[in-house]
C-alpha positions as CSV (number, residue, x, y, z in Angstrom):
1,X,0.0,0.0,0.0
2,X,1.3,3.4,-0.9
3,X,2.5,6.0,1.6
4,X,-0.3,8.4,0.4
5,X,-3.0,5.8,0.8
6,X,-1.7,5.0,4.4
7,X,-1.7,8.7,5.3
8,X,-5.4,8.9,4.1
9,X,-6.2,5.9,6.3
10,X,-4.4,7.6,9.2
11,X,-6.4,10.8,8.6
12,X,-9.7,8.8,8.7
13,X,-8.5,7.1,12.0
14,X,-7.6,10.4,13.6
15,X,-10.9,12.0,12.5
16,X,-12.9,9.1,14.1
17,X,-11.2,9.8,17.4
18,X,-12.9,13.3,17.5
19,X,-9.6,15.1,18.0
20,X,-9.0,18.6,16.5
21,X,-8.4,18.4,12.8
22,X,-4.7,18.4,12.0
23,X,-3.0,20.5,9.4
24,X,-1.5,18.3,6.6
25,X,2.0,18.8,5.2
26,X,2.9,21.3,7.8
27,X,6.2,23.1,7.5
28,X,6.8,26.2,9.6
29,X,9.3,28.5,7.8
30,X,10.5,25.3,6.0
31,X,12.7,24.4,9.1
32,X,11.1,21.1,9.4
33,X,8.1,19.2,8.1
34,X,5.3,17.1,9.5
35,X,2.6,15.0,7.8
36,X,0.1,15.9,10.4
37,X,0.4,18.8,12.9
38,X,-1.8,20.5,15.6
39,X,0.0,23.8,15.9
40,X,-2.2,25.0,18.7
41,X,-1.0,22.0,20.8
42,X,2.6,21.8,19.5
43,X,2.0,18.1,18.4
44,X,3.2,16.8,15.2
45,X,3.4,13.4,13.5
46,X,5.8,12.4,10.7
47,X,5.4,9.2,8.7
48,X,8.8,7.8,8.1
49,X,9.0,6.1,4.7
50,X,9.7,2.4,4.6
51,X,12.5,3.3,2.2
52,X,15.5,3.4,4.5
53,X,17.5,6.6,4.4
54,X,21.2,6.7,5.0
55,X,24.0,9.2,5.0
56,X,23.3,12.8,4.4
57,X,19.5,12.4,4.1
58,X,19.3,10.6,7.5
59,X,21.4,13.5,9.0
60,X,19.1,16.1,7.5
61,X,16.0,14.3,8.9
62,X,17.6,14.2,12.4
63,X,18.3,18.0,12.2
64,X,14.8,18.7,11.2
65,X,13.2,16.6,13.9
66,X,15.5,18.0,16.5
67,X,14.5,21.6,15.4
68,X,10.9,20.7,16.0
69,X,11.6,19.3,19.4
70,X,13.8,22.3,20.4
71,X,10.9,24.5,19.4
72,X,8.8,22.8,22.0
73,X,6.9,20.4,19.8
74,X,6.0,16.8,20.8
75,X,7.0,14.9,17.6
76,X,5.8,11.4,16.8
77,X,7.7,9.4,14.2
78,X,5.7,6.5,12.8
79,X,6.2,3.9,10.1
80,X,3.7,2.5,7.6
81,X,3.4,-0.7,9.8
82,X,2.5,1.5,12.7
83,X,-0.4,3.0,10.8
84,X,-1.7,-0.3,9.6
85,X,-1.7,-1.9,13.1
86,X,-3.3,1.1,14.8
87,X,-0.3,2.1,17.1
88,X,0.0,5.6,15.3
89,X,-3.5,6.8,16.0
90,X,-3.3,5.3,19.5
91,X,-0.2,7.3,20.3
92,X,-1.8,10.5,19.0
93,X,-4.9,9.9,21.2
94,X,-2.7,9.3,24.2
95,X,-0.8,12.5,23.7
96,X,-3.9,14.5,23.4
97,X,-5.4,12.9,26.6
98,X,-2.3,13.6,28.5
99,X,-2.3,17.2,27.4
100,X,-6.0,17.6,28.3
101,X,-5.5,16.0,31.7
102,X,-2.5,18.1,32.5
103,X,-4.3,21.3,31.5
104,X,-7.4,20.2,33.6
105,X,-5.2,19.6,36.7
106,X,-3.4,23.0,36.4
107,X,-5.0,25.4,38.8
108,X,-6.4,28.6,37.3
109,X,-4.3,31.7,38.2
110,X,-6.2,34.5,39.8
111,X,-6.0,37.9,38.0
112,X,-3.3,40.3,39.4
C-alpha cells in the first residue's frame, strides 16, 4: 500500500477519534516538516518512509526533527506498519489525553 494511501487511512482514523483536525504537510518556515500537525497544541506526526535513508538524508531528517523538538513540539515518528496496526493513532490519542488531563489539573491563576 502506498504512503499516500496510508496517510489517508491515518487521517480517517484520527478523525474518528474526535480530535482537533490536523494541518496536513505542515512546514513552519521550512525548518522542518510534519505530515500531520496540531499547531495550537505543538503536536506533530511524521510518517517515516519504509525506504531506508542513510548518509546525508538521515542527518538532514535528524536535524529537522530536533529543530521541532527544540521549538517545543511533541514529535511522533511512525512507520507504515504502525499506521496499519493502529499504534500511530493510539499514540496521538494518548498524547492529546495527557495534554488535556494536564491542563485540567493546572490550577487557574487569579487575576493580578
